BALOBA-1460 file (C-alpha; in Angstrom, 3 decimals):
// residues 297
<rec num="1" residu="m" x="10.758" y="-27.015" z="31.599"/>
<rec num="2" residu="l" x="14.336" y="-26.185" z="30.533"/>
<rec num="3" residu="k" x="13.130" y="-24.848" z="27.194"/>
<rec num="4" residu="s" x="10.612" y="-22.559" z="28.908"/>
<rec num="5" residu="f" x="13.287" y="-21.322" z="31.343"/>
<rec num="6" residu="l" x="15.692" y="-20.512" z="28.506"/>
<rec num="7" residu="e" x="12.966" y="-18.728" z="26.526"/>
<rec num="8" residu="n" x="11.937" y="-16.608" z="29.511"/>
<rec num="9" residu="t" x="15.587" y="-15.807" z="30.233"/>
<rec num="10" residu="r" x="16.021" y="-14.654" z="26.636"/>
<rec num="11" residu="g" x="12.830" y="-12.608" z="26.932"/>
<rec num="12" residu="l" x="13.973" y="-10.921" z="30.135"/>
<rec num="13" residu="t" x="17.392" y="-10.159" z="28.629"/>
<rec num="14" residu="s" x="15.793" y="-8.715" z="25.485"/>
<rec num="15" residu="a" x="13.370" y="-6.617" z="27.539"/>
<rec num="16" residu="l" x="16.179" y="-5.236" z="29.715"/>
<rec num="17" residu="l" x="18.213" y="-4.303" z="26.633"/>
<rec num="18" residu="l" x="15.198" y="-2.599" z="25.086"/>
<rec num="19" residu="i" x="14.485" y="-0.658" z="28.290"/>
<rec num="20" residu="a" x="18.142" y="0.341" z="28.742"/>
<rec num="21" residu="n" x="18.395" y="1.473" z="25.118"/>
<rec num="22" residu="t" x="15.185" y="3.483" z="25.460"/>
<rec num="23" residu="l" x="16.311" y="5.177" z="28.682"/>
<rec num="24" residu="l" x="19.703" y="6.100" z="27.235"/>
<rec num="25" residu="i" x="18.332" y="7.490" z="23.978"/>
<rec num="26" residu="s" x="15.626" y="9.423" z="25.831"/>
<rec num="27" residu="i" x="18.291" y="11.796" z="27.224"/>
<rec num="28" residu="p" x="19.387" y="13.363" z="23.899"/>
<rec num="29" residu="l" x="15.905" y="13.003" z="22.432"/>
<rec num="30" residu="l" x="14.295" y="14.901" z="25.306"/>
<rec num="31" residu="s" x="17.065" y="17.517" z="25.104"/>
<rec num="32" residu="f" x="16.345" y="18.146" z="21.431"/>
<rec num="33" residu="a" x="12.620" y="18.274" z="22.199"/>
<rec num="34" residu="l" x="13.093" y="20.918" z="24.903"/>
<rec num="35" residu="l" x="15.413" y="22.999" z="22.719"/>
<rec num="36" residu="k" x="12.879" y="22.811" z="19.913"/>
<rec num="37" residu="l" x="10.104" y="23.910" z="22.274"/>
<rec num="38" residu="l" x="12.013" y="26.777" z="23.872"/>
<rec num="39" residu="i" x="13.367" y="28.375" z="20.672"/>
<rec num="40" residu="p" x="10.497" y="28.791" z="18.177"/>
<rec num="41" residu="l" x="12.631" y="29.707" z="15.152"/>
<rec num="42" residu="p" x="11.630" y="27.619" z="12.075"/>
<rec num="43" residu="a" x="15.222" y="26.821" z="11.006"/>
<rec num="44" residu="w" x="16.224" y="25.919" z="14.563"/>
<rec num="45" residu="r" x="13.162" y="23.713" z="15.046"/>
<rec num="46" residu="a" x="13.878" y="21.958" z="11.746"/>
<rec num="47" residu="l" x="17.448" y="21.260" z="12.903"/>
<rec num="48" residu="m" x="16.295" y="19.935" z="16.277"/>
<rec num="49" residu="g" x="13.749" y="17.755" z="14.494"/>
<rec num="50" residu="k" x="16.458" y="16.250" z="12.297"/>
<rec num="51" residu="l" x="18.695" y="15.555" z="15.304"/>
<rec num="52" residu="a" x="15.766" y="13.948" z="17.131"/>
<rec num="53" residu="v" x="15.125" y="11.668" z="14.147"/>
<rec num="54" residu="r" x="18.823" y="10.689" z="14.009"/>
<rec num="55" residu="s" x="18.587" y="9.730" z="17.682"/>
<rec num="56" residu="a" x="15.497" y="7.616" z="17.019"/>
<rec num="57" residu="e" x="17.190" y="5.887" z="14.067"/>
<rec num="58" residu="f" x="20.168" y="5.087" z="16.301"/>
<rec num="59" residu="w" x="17.736" y="3.639" z="18.879"/>
<rec num="60" residu="i" x="16.311" y="1.358" z="16.186"/>
<rec num="61" residu="s" x="19.828" y="0.331" z="15.085"/>
<rec num="62" residu="v" x="20.721" y="-0.740" z="18.627"/>
<rec num="63" residu="n" x="17.446" y="-2.673" z="18.881"/>
<rec num="64" residu="s" x="18.270" y="-4.375" z="15.581"/>
<rec num="65" residu="l" x="21.652" y="-5.410" z="16.948"/>
<rec num="66" residu="w" x="20.291" y="-7.264" z="19.980"/>
<rec num="67" residu="m" x="17.475" y="-8.718" z="17.875"/>
<rec num="68" residu="k" x="20.021" y="-10.216" z="15.474"/>
<rec num="69" residu="t" x="22.143" y="-11.493" z="18.356"/>
<rec num="70" residu="l" x="19.476" y="-12.967" z="20.637"/>
<rec num="71" residu="l" x="16.341" y="-13.813" z="18.688"/>
<rec num="72" residu="n" x="17.669" y="-15.970" z="15.845"/>
<rec num="73" residu="l" x="14.933" y="-14.740" z="13.512"/>
<rec num="74" residu="k" x="14.315" y="-16.739" z="10.354"/>
<rec num="75" residu="l" x="13.024" y="-14.059" z="8.005"/>
<rec num="76" residu="d" x="12.010" y="-14.578" z="4.395"/>
<rec num="77" residu="v" x="11.923" y="-11.020" z="3.051"/>
<rec num="78" residu="s" x="11.536" y="-9.599" z="-0.442"/>
<rec num="79" residu="g" x="11.071" y="-6.073" z="-1.721"/>
<rec num="80" residu="l" x="13.882" y="-4.173" z="0.010"/>
<rec num="81" residu="e" x="15.420" y="-3.138" z="-3.301"/>
<rec num="82" residu="n" x="15.194" y="0.391" z="-4.705"/>
<rec num="83" residu="l" x="14.060" y="2.003" z="-1.457"/>
<rec num="84" residu="k" x="15.208" y="5.587" z="-0.856"/>
<rec num="85" residu="h" x="16.137" y="7.162" z="2.456"/>
<rec num="86" residu="d" x="15.190" y="10.540" z="0.975"/>
<rec num="87" residu="g" x="11.938" y="9.324" z="-0.605"/>
<rec num="88" residu="y" x="8.265" y="9.932" z="0.153"/>
<rec num="89" residu="y" x="6.194" y="6.895" z="1.131"/>
<rec num="90" residu="l" x="2.747" y="6.008" z="2.321"/>
<rec num="91" residu="v" x="3.237" y="2.763" z="4.262"/>
<rec num="92" residu="t" x="0.505" y="0.272" z="5.085"/>
<rec num="93" residu="a" x="0.559" y="-3.290" z="6.420"/>
<rec num="94" residu="n" x="-1.673" y="-5.935" z="7.903"/>
<rec num="95" residu="h" x="-1.597" y="-5.605" z="11.683"/>
<rec num="96" residu="q" x="-1.552" y="-8.555" z="14.088"/>
<rec num="97" residu="s" x="0.746" y="-7.618" z="16.957"/>
<rec num="98" residu="w" x="3.080" y="-4.973" z="18.368"/>
<rec num="99" residu="t" x="5.705" y="-7.244" z="16.841"/>
<rec num="100" residu="d" x="4.732" y="-5.814" z="13.434"/>
<rec num="101" residu="i" x="6.088" y="-2.385" z="14.347"/>
<rec num="102" residu="l" x="9.420" y="-3.697" z="15.641"/>
<rec num="103" residu="l" x="9.875" y="-5.817" z="12.505"/>
<rec num="104" residu="m" x="9.087" y="-2.917" z="10.187"/>
<rec num="105" residu="q" x="11.618" y="-0.738" z="12.015"/>
<rec num="106" residu="y" x="14.153" y="-3.583" z="11.923"/>
<rec num="107" residu="l" x="13.849" y="-3.957" z="8.151"/>
<rec num="108" residu="l" x="13.279" y="-0.384" z="6.981"/>
<rec num="109" residu="n" x="15.444" y="1.712" z="9.309"/>
<rec num="110" residu="r" x="17.564" y="4.102" z="7.209"/>
<rec num="111" residu="r" x="16.252" y="2.476" z="4.014"/>
<rec num="112" residu="i" x="13.315" y="4.891" z="3.979"/>
<rec num="113" residu="p" x="12.676" y="8.086" z="5.987"/>
<rec num="114" residu="f" x="11.920" y="7.560" z="9.672"/>
<rec num="115" residu="m" x="8.390" y="6.172" z="9.890"/>
<rec num="116" residu="k" x="5.786" y="8.397" z="11.509"/>
<rec num="117" residu="f" x="2.350" y="7.402" z="12.763"/>
<rec num="118" residu="f" x="-0.719" y="9.602" z="13.079"/>
<rec num="119" residu="l" x="-1.475" y="10.087" z="16.759"/>
<rec num="120" residu="k" x="-4.567" y="11.305" z="18.573"/>
<rec num="121" residu="q" x="-4.299" y="14.934" z="19.628"/>
<rec num="122" residu="e" x="-4.698" y="13.980" z="23.294"/>
<rec num="123" residu="l" x="-1.448" y="11.967" z="23.241"/>
<rec num="124" residu="i" x="0.653" y="15.110" z="22.945"/>
<rec num="125" residu="y" x="-0.099" y="15.721" z="26.651"/>
<rec num="126" residu="v" x="1.395" y="12.382" z="27.772"/>
<rec num="127" residu="p" x="4.296" y="13.336" z="30.074"/>
<rec num="128" residu="v" x="7.740" y="13.265" z="28.419"/>
<rec num="129" residu="i" x="6.858" y="10.894" z="25.564"/>
<rec num="130" residu="g" x="4.291" y="13.308" z="24.123"/>
<rec num="131" residu="l" x="7.015" y="15.947" z="23.868"/>
<rec num="132" residu="c" x="9.352" y="13.419" z="22.228"/>
<rec num="133" residu="w" x="6.692" y="12.499" z="19.644"/>
<rec num="134" residu="w" x="6.259" y="16.208" z="18.931"/>
<rec num="135" residu="a" x="10.036" y="16.641" z="18.529"/>
<rec num="136" residu="l" x="10.045" y="13.733" z="16.046"/>
<rec num="137" residu="d" x="7.330" y="15.524" z="14.031"/>
<rec num="138" residu="f" x="4.722" y="12.839" z="14.527"/>
<rec num="139" residu="p" x="1.481" y="14.290" z="13.127"/>
<rec num="140" residu="f" x="-1.208" y="14.824" z="15.757"/>
<rec num="141" residu="m" x="-4.776" y="14.910" z="14.545"/>
<rec num="142" residu="k" x="-8.191" y="15.428" z="16.073"/>
<rec num="143" residu="r" x="-10.903" y="13.016" z="14.989"/>
<rec num="144" residu="y" x="-14.595" y="13.403" z="15.705"/>
<rec num="145" residu="s" x="-17.048" y="10.520" z="15.931"/>
<rec num="146" residu="k" x="-20.257" y="10.469" z="13.869"/>
<rec num="147" residu="e" x="-22.245" y="10.847" z="17.073"/>
<rec num="148" residu="y" x="-20.274" y="13.945" z="18.076"/>
<rec num="149" residu="l" x="-20.680" y="15.524" z="14.631"/>
<rec num="150" residu="k" x="-24.450" y="15.015" z="14.792"/>
<rec num="151" residu="k" x="-24.525" y="17.088" z="17.974"/>
<rec num="152" residu="h" x="-21.910" y="19.579" z="16.743"/>
<rec num="153" residu="p" x="-22.306" y="19.949" z="12.958"/>
<rec num="154" residu="e" x="-20.118" y="23.073" z="13.039"/>
<rec num="155" residu="k" x="-17.142" y="20.734" z="13.588"/>
<rec num="156" residu="q" x="-17.692" y="19.035" z="10.211"/>
<rec num="157" residu="g" x="-14.416" y="19.102" z="8.280"/>
<rec num="158" residu="k" x="-12.345" y="20.331" z="11.231"/>
<rec num="159" residu="d" x="-10.584" y="16.964" z="11.534"/>
<rec num="160" residu="l" x="-9.409" y="17.282" z="7.926"/>
<rec num="161" residu="e" x="-8.192" y="20.805" z="8.629"/>
<rec num="162" residu="s" x="-6.135" y="19.531" z="11.575"/>
<rec num="163" residu="t" x="-4.647" y="16.790" z="9.378"/>
<rec num="164" residu="l" x="-3.688" y="19.285" z="6.674"/>
<rec num="165" residu="k" x="-2.045" y="21.486" z="9.289"/>
<rec num="166" residu="a" x="-0.187" y="18.543" z="10.860"/>
<rec num="167" residu="c" x="1.163" y="17.477" z="7.458"/>
<rec num="168" residu="e" x="2.206" y="20.950" z="6.322"/>
<rec num="169" residu="k" x="5.802" y="20.468" z="7.517"/>
<rec num="170" residu="f" x="6.195" y="17.263" z="5.468"/>
<rec num="171" residu="k" x="5.941" y="19.179" z="2.203"/>
<rec num="172" residu="t" x="9.578" y="20.219" z="2.585"/>
<rec num="173" residu="m" x="11.137" y="17.025" z="3.984"/>
<rec num="174" residu="p" x="11.246" y="13.307" z="3.026"/>
<rec num="175" residu="v" x="8.687" y="11.341" z="5.001"/>
<rec num="176" residu="s" x="7.193" y="7.887" z="5.533"/>
<rec num="177" residu="i" x="3.638" y="8.004" z="6.882"/>
<rec num="178" residu="v" x="2.358" y="4.712" z="8.328"/>
<rec num="179" residu="n" x="-1.353" y="3.918" z="8.341"/>
<rec num="180" residu="y" x="-2.768" y="0.538" z="9.351"/>
<rec num="181" residu="l" x="-5.846" y="0.217" z="7.175"/>
<rec num="182" residu="e" x="-7.530" y="-2.212" z="9.567"/>
<rec num="183" residu="g" x="-7.386" y="0.394" z="12.312"/>
<rec num="184" residu="t" x="-6.673" y="-2.211" z="14.985"/>
<rec num="185" residu="r" x="-4.889" y="-5.526" z="15.463"/>
<rec num="186" residu="f" x="-6.408" y="-8.566" z="13.797"/>
<rec num="187" residu="t" x="-8.059" y="-11.232" z="15.940"/>
<rec num="188" residu="e" x="-10.519" y="-13.923" z="14.967"/>
<rec num="189" residu="a" x="-13.053" y="-12.463" z="17.413"/>
<rec num="190" residu="k" x="-12.867" y="-9.043" z="15.719"/>
<rec num="191" residu="q" x="-13.058" y="-10.711" z="12.312"/>
<rec num="192" residu="q" x="-16.266" y="-12.539" z="13.246"/>
<rec num="193" residu="k" x="-17.787" y="-9.446" z="14.863"/>
<rec num="194" residu="q" x="-17.121" y="-7.422" z="11.716"/>
<rec num="195" residu="k" x="-18.250" y="-10.255" z="9.453"/>
<rec num="196" residu="s" x="-15.129" y="-9.501" z="7.462"/>
<rec num="197" residu="p" x="-15.160" y="-10.952" z="3.926"/>
<rec num="198" residu="y" x="-11.423" y="-11.630" z="4.259"/>
<rec num="199" residu="q" x="-9.939" y="-14.786" z="5.708"/>
<rec num="200" residu="h" x="-6.824" y="-13.196" z="7.223"/>
<rec num="201" residu="l" x="-7.765" y="-9.528" z="7.497"/>
<rec num="202" residu="l" x="-10.245" y="-7.138" z="9.023"/>
<rec num="203" residu="k" x="-12.193" y="-4.738" z="6.845"/>
<rec num="204" residu="p" x="-10.026" y="-1.824" z="5.665"/>
<rec num="205" residu="r" x="-10.892" y="1.701" z="6.749"/>
<rec num="206" residu="a" x="-10.305" y="3.999" z="3.823"/>
<rec num="207" residu="g" x="-10.939" y="7.337" z="5.562"/>
<rec num="208" residu="g" x="-7.651" y="7.697" z="7.447"/>
<rec num="209" residu="i" x="-5.389" y="6.933" z="4.523"/>
<rec num="210" residu="s" x="-7.385" y="9.283" z="2.285"/>
<rec num="211" residu="y" x="-6.590" y="12.157" z="4.671"/>
<rec num="212" residu="v" x="-2.873" y="11.589" z="4.072"/>
<rec num="213" residu="l" x="-3.325" y="11.750" z="0.302"/>
<rec num="214" residu="t" x="-5.499" y="14.861" z="0.576"/>
<rec num="215" residu="a" x="-2.740" y="16.544" z="2.581"/>
<rec num="216" residu="l" x="0.343" y="15.131" z="0.839"/>
<rec num="217" residu="g" x="-0.838" y="13.732" z="-2.476"/>
<rec num="218" residu="e" x="1.540" y="15.917" z="-4.479"/>
<rec num="219" residu="q" x="4.573" y="14.706" z="-2.496"/>
<rec num="220" residu="v" x="3.668" y="11.115" z="-1.598"/>
<rec num="221" residu="r" x="3.258" y="9.170" z="-4.817"/>
<rec num="222" residu="t" x="4.485" y="5.728" z="-3.713"/>
<rec num="223" residu="l" x="2.595" y="3.157" z="-1.671"/>
<rec num="224" residu="l" x="4.715" y="0.729" z="0.327"/>
<rec num="225" residu="n" x="2.388" y="-2.224" z="0.847"/>
<rec num="226" residu="i" x="3.746" y="-4.657" z="3.464"/>
<rec num="227" residu="t" x="2.382" y="-8.143" z="4.060"/>
<rec num="228" residu="i" x="3.504" y="-9.943" z="7.228"/>
<rec num="229" residu="c" x="2.860" y="-13.665" z="7.659"/>
<rec num="230" residu="y" x="3.810" y="-15.392" z="10.921"/>
<rec num="231" residu="h" x="4.441" y="-19.123" z="10.764"/>
<rec num="232" residu="d" x="4.490" y="-19.623" z="14.543"/>
<rec num="233" residu="d" x="1.403" y="-19.864" z="16.734"/>
<rec num="234" residu="q" x="2.701" y="-17.369" z="19.313"/>
<rec num="235" residu="i" x="3.231" y="-13.914" z="17.807"/>
<rec num="236" residu="g" x="2.853" y="-11.504" z="20.745"/>
<rec num="237" residu="f" x="5.532" y="-8.977" z="21.642"/>
<rec num="238" residu="w" x="6.699" y="-11.037" z="24.619"/>
<rec num="239" residu="d" x="6.813" y="-14.114" z="22.405"/>
<rec num="240" residu="l" x="9.134" y="-12.262" z="20.031"/>
<rec num="241" residu="l" x="11.426" y="-11.230" z="22.895"/>
<rec num="242" residu="c" x="11.501" y="-14.834" z="24.155"/>
<rec num="243" residu="g" x="12.405" y="-16.167" z="20.710"/>
<rec num="244" residu="r" x="9.154" y="-18.059" z="20.237"/>
<rec num="245" residu="t" x="8.270" y="-15.984" z="17.170"/>
<rec num="246" residu="r" x="10.970" y="-16.801" z="14.634"/>
<rec num="247" residu="k" x="9.678" y="-17.881" z="11.232"/>
<rec num="248" residu="i" x="8.226" y="-14.860" z="9.447"/>
<rec num="249" residu="t" x="7.625" y="-14.125" z="5.786"/>
<rec num="250" residu="i" x="7.466" y="-10.462" z="4.758"/>
<rec num="251" residu="r" x="6.637" y="-9.114" z="1.318"/>
<rec num="252" residu="i" x="7.181" y="-5.425" z="0.539"/>
<rec num="253" residu="e" x="5.646" y="-4.121" z="-2.659"/>
<rec num="254" residu="q" x="5.994" y="-0.654" z="-4.146"/>
<rec num="255" residu="s" x="3.261" y="0.755" z="-6.354"/>
<rec num="256" residu="n" x="2.225" y="4.140" z="-7.685"/>
<rec num="257" residu="i" x="-0.699" y="5.868" z="-6.038"/>
<rec num="258" residu="p" x="-3.268" y="6.893" z="-8.695"/>
<rec num="259" residu="n" x="-2.599" y="10.468" z="-9.821"/>
<rec num="260" residu="d" x="-6.219" y="11.550" z="-9.592"/>
<rec num="261" residu="f" x="-6.310" y="10.796" z="-5.833"/>
<rec num="262" residu="s" x="-4.172" y="13.835" z="-5.074"/>
<rec num="263" residu="g" x="-5.787" y="16.720" z="-3.227"/>
<rec num="264" residu="r" x="-9.379" y="15.448" z="-3.342"/>
<rec num="265" residu="n" x="-11.755" y="15.524" z="-0.392"/>
<rec num="266" residu="y" x="-12.902" y="12.061" z="0.736"/>
<rec num="267" residu="q" x="-15.814" y="13.396" z="2.760"/>
<rec num="268" residu="q" x="-17.277" y="15.724" z="0.135"/>
<rec num="269" residu="d" x="-16.357" y="14.091" z="-3.188"/>
<rec num="270" residu="e" x="-18.675" y="11.096" z="-3.612"/>
<rec num="271" residu="q" x="-17.036" y="9.799" z="-6.807"/>
<rec num="272" residu="f" x="-13.598" y="10.005" z="-5.229"/>
<rec num="273" residu="r" x="-14.902" y="8.148" z="-2.182"/>
<rec num="274" residu="k" x="-16.217" y="5.316" z="-4.371"/>
<rec num="275" residu="d" x="-13.036" y="5.101" z="-6.464"/>
<rec num="276" residu="f" x="-10.858" y="5.189" z="-3.368"/>
<rec num="277" residu="q" x="-12.789" y="2.428" z="-1.627"/>
<rec num="278" residu="i" x="-12.542" y="0.253" z="-4.746"/>
<rec num="279" residu="w" x="-8.761" y="0.796" z="-4.829"/>
<rec num="280" residu="v" x="-8.375" y="-0.032" z="-1.123"/>
<rec num="281" residu="n" x="-10.582" y="-3.136" z="-1.382"/>
<rec num="282" residu="q" x="-8.550" y="-4.387" z="-4.342"/>
<rec num="283" residu="l" x="-5.365" y="-3.984" z="-2.313"/>
<rec num="284" residu="w" x="-6.935" y="-5.938" z="0.544"/>
<rec num="285" residu="e" x="-8.268" y="-8.732" z="-1.679"/>
<rec num="286" residu="a" x="-4.776" y="-9.229" z="-3.135"/>
<rec num="287" residu="k" x="-3.207" y="-9.131" z="0.344"/>
<rec num="288" residu="d" x="-5.667" y="-11.716" z="1.669"/>
<rec num="289" residu="k" x="-4.842" y="-14.087" z="-1.198"/>
<rec num="290" residu="q" x="-1.128" y="-13.553" z="-0.626"/>
<rec num="291" residu="l" x="-1.484" y="-14.326" z="3.079"/>
<rec num="292" residu="e" x="-3.368" y="-17.506" z="2.249"/>
<rec num="293" residu="e" x="-0.600" y="-18.618" z="-0.111"/>
<rec num="294" residu="l" x="2.153" y="-17.762" z="2.356"/>
<rec num="295" residu="s" x="0.426" y="-19.445" z="5.300"/>
<rec num="296" residu="n" x="0.045" y="-22.675" z="3.305"/>
<rec num="297" residu="r" x="3.735" y="-22.844" z="2.445"/>
C-alpha cells in the first residue's frame, strides 16, 4: 500500500512538472509561431523556426532534469558516440509506448538535430498545437488509402508530391526525421492479428520511410537505428512517471543508407521496391534477434 502511494505521488509530481514546463514553454513557442505566420519573409520564417526549435530543446532539457531527479532510471545505453548536432539523420526505432518518445528525447536532445515526426495534414488545424508544430517545421503530409485511390485514381502520386514539398525546407538545414517502421505501438494482440514473423516486433511498413529517402536521399545518408528493450512489466507512460519503468536497455546504431536508394520512386520503381523491402526486413530481423538477446539478459 505504501509503495503504491509513493509511486502515485511520484507520478503526480512528474505529471505536474511536465504540464508546468509545457505551459511555460508554450508562451515563447506560440509567439514565434505567430510571428512566423504573420511575416511571410523566408529569412524571417527561418529565424523564427530556429528560435522555436531552441525553445523545444530547452523544454526537453527541463524534462530531462526532473526525469533524472525523480525517476531513478537505470539505463544501459550504447551508441551515443560520434553523433552530430548539425548532422542529417533518418531515425527509426521499435515502438512499444509513448515512453519511447520521451526516452529518445532524453538521450538525443542536442546530440542530433531536433527530431521531427511526419504528421497527418489534418493535424495542422488542431488549435494552438497545430500552429506550434508548423513553427517547428514538422512535415505535414497527406496520405490516401488504397480504397480512396481506387475511386479517385487522379490522386495517384499526390501523397508523394506533398511529402516532397514538406521536405523541401530540410535541404538547407540539419534535420532528424523520425519514422516508426511498425506504424503503431507493439502489442501481442496486434502481433497475432498481423501474423508477424517476428517475436518482438510488428511487420515493418517500408512505404513511409521510402518517401523520406525519395525527398531527402541526397542529404540524409545516415540511419540511426534504435532498439529499446524494457526489463519491467509495466512500460506505459504513467508507469514511467510513477517510477515503475526503470530498467531499460537502449542500443543506438549508425549505418549508411545504400546510395542507390536516393531519389527513387517506391510506388513506380518495382526493382527499388523489392530491394528496399529486403533492406528493411533485414534491419527488422537483426533487431528482433537483438531484442531477444537483450530480454534474456
